[in-house]
N, C-alpha and C positions, 0 to 999 in steps of 0.2 A: 721326414724322419732325420733331422739333423744329427750329425755325429762327426766330431773333429778328428777322431783317430782313423788312420788309414786301415783298410780292411785286409791288406796284403802287402808283402814286401817282395820286390824283385832285387835279388842280391847278385851283383855282377860276378862273373867268373872270368876265365881267360878268354881273350878275344878269339882264339882259334878252337875253343871248345864247342862241340855241337850239343852238349848234354845239358838238359834242364832237369834238375831234381825238383819234382813237384810235391809239395807237402800240404795237402788240402784239409786234413782233419786233425791236426795236432793241438789246436788251441781250445781253451775253455771260455774265453771272454765273450760276453753277451752285452751289447750296449743297453742302457736302461730303457730306452724307448722300445727296443725289441723285447726285453724282459717283460714289459707290461702286457704283452700279448700272449704270454705263456701262462698256463693255468696252474702249473705245479707250484707248491710252496718251496721255500728255499732249500729245505732238507731234501725233498724229493728231486729238485733240480740238480743238486750236487750229486746225488746218487746216479741220476741219468747221465750227467757229464762223465762220471767215472766209467760208465759202460760204453758210451758212444764215442768218446774221444780216443784217438790214436796217440796215446800219451807217449811223450819223449821222441816222437818221430822227427820233430824239427831239430832236436839235439843230435839225433842219429845222422840226419843229412848234413848238419853243420860239421860234425866230427869227420864224416866221410869226405866232405869237400876239403877239409884241412889236410887229409891224408893223401889226396889225389895228386898225381904228378901234374896233371892239367886240370886246373880248378874248374869244376862245373858251375853253371849258373844255378841259382836256387829261386824258386817261386813258392813263397810260404804264406799260407792263409793265417792271418792273425786273429780271426774270429772263429767262434765255434761253428760247427756244421749245423747247430740248432738255429743259427741265424738264417743262413741258406747253405745248401749243399752245392758247391760249385761244380761238382762232377755229374749232376743230374742235368737232363734237358729241361728247360723251363716249361715246355708243353708235353712233358713225358706222359705217355699213355701205357707205360709198361708196368710190369708187376710191382715195382717198388711204389708206384703211386697207389696201387691197390691196398697197400699196407700203411698208407699215410706217410710215405717217405719219398715224395718227389723232391723237387727243388726246394720247397718249403715244407718242412715236416709238420704234420698234424698229430702224429702218434709217436710214442716212445719205443725204445728197444723192446719193452715188455708189452707193447700194444696198448698202453694206457693213453689217455688224451693228453696231448702236449699243448695244442691250440684247438679252438673250436673248429669243427669240420668246415664251417662256412667262412673261414678266414680268407680275406682277399689277399692272394700272394703278391699282387702287382707292386705295392710299395716296396716290399723287400727285394723283389726281382730288380726293380729299377735302381734302388739305392746300392745294392750289394752284388747281385748276381751278374748283371750285364757289365758293369765296370770290370769285374774280375775276369769275365770271359774275354772282353776286349783286350785287357792287358796280357792275358795268357796268349791270345792270338798274336799280339804284337811281339811278344817274347819269342815265339816260335818263328815268326817271319824274320826277326832280327838274326836268329841263328842260321836260318836258311840263306839269308843275304850274305852273312859273314863267312860261312863255312860250306855252303852248298847242301847241307843237311841239318836235321834237328832230331834229337832223340830224347823223348820225354820218359823219364824214369819216375813213376809214381811211388811214393813211399807211404805205406799204410801199415796198420797192425790189426789183429783180430783176437778175440778171446779164445781161451782153451776150450771152453764149452759153448755150444751154440746158444745164441740168444733167441727169444721168441720171434723177433722180426725177421730172422733169416729164413728165407724160403727154400734154401738148398743146404741147410745146416746138417743134413744127415750124411753128407759126403766126407771124404778124408780131410783131416785138419793137421797137415804136416807142419813142422817148425817154420818152414818157408814155403809160401804159395806164390807161384808166378802167374799173374794174369796176362793173357795174351789176346791179341786181335788178329784175325785171319789176314787182314790187309796190311796192318802197320807193325806187326811183330815178325820180322824175318827169322827163319830158323836159327841162323847163326847168333842172333841176339839172345834167344831163349837158351841155346846151348851154352853160351858164355855165362849166362846167369846161373844155370845149373852147376857149372864148374866152380865158379867163385864162391857159391854158397854151400858147397858140399861139406865144408868143415863146420857148418852151423847146424847140421842135422839133415834129416830127410827133406828133399825139395820136391814139391808136387806142382801140378799144373791145373789152374782154373778151378780149384776146389779148396776151400768153400766159396771163394769169390773168383770170378773170371772177368775178362775184358781188360781194356787199357784205355786211358783217357787221351783223346786228341781233340783239339778245338774244332768246332763244326766246319770252319772254313777249309780245313785240310782233310777232314774225315772221309775216308773212302775214296779220295781222289788224288792225293799227293803222296806218292810212295817214298819221297825223300824225307818224310816225317815218320820216324820210328817211334814205337811206344811199347813200354813194358810196365806192368804193375808188380811191385814187390810187396807182398803181404807177409808180415812177420807175426808169428803166434806170440802173444804177449807174455806168456809164462816163461819164454826163453830169455827175456831181458828185463822183466819188471815184476813187481808184486801186483797181482790183480785183486780187485779192479781199482784203477786210479792211483796205485801206490808208486813208490820210488823205483828208479831204474837200478839195475844190478850190473854185474861185470859182463853179462852177455851183450850189453850195448856196444862195448868196445870191439868185441869179436865181429859183430854184425857190421859195424862201421868200417872195419878193415875190409870185409867182403864187399860191401857196397862201393868202397873206393876202388877195389880191384875191378869191379864191373864198370865203373866210370872210366878208368884208365884203359880197359880193354875196348870200350866203345870209342874212346877218343883216338886210339891208335888205328 
């Protein structure tokens, strides 16, 4: 599955910054060879991208990095999560696989067919998923070596109204949702995030989405790797679905920068 374009960017920050802003779901690009395996017509695919993409989160992370006193590192996926979802496990046997949304999606946000159910995921995993996972592992290891710790702040967004694929969409949908991990999210990190995002509206925990991304090499074993997922409700900063960003983006970027600086200190 040849493809000249890189699937992600690692954007350097300050040498003494432990923070990696991870932006996995902001892009809409799908390489032609991957598009050929998707059964949706062009109009339906564009609609699906409007719903599935965490629009403008790369710009949010970029703006926050520029406002931070200690520039964080950024790891940005440049391809749509419809290519592969880098935050799933490749052998996932959990509930998202049951709705066709493991590492390689076979269903859409509305549970329509995206790819045939018997699609072999291996070519996509080999070309896109594993190189991404290796690079993210190396980025975390680099911050550990340089600063003695690493803190992954995942930057996501979610729609105001639950989509059919959400298995826990009946829970609260606050303007800012913080996803935590019992091992990798220390209480002081969650407390700091609640404080800095207080001016952006109500902040909730682990609803409608929970957890935080950590590369498998460190997951559950290395307490020097911290992690927090920041999920922002889309109507607070953009026109849904898939529309332009509004003034709320700047307010959120300032809060995210304050989180970065608090962690760096």
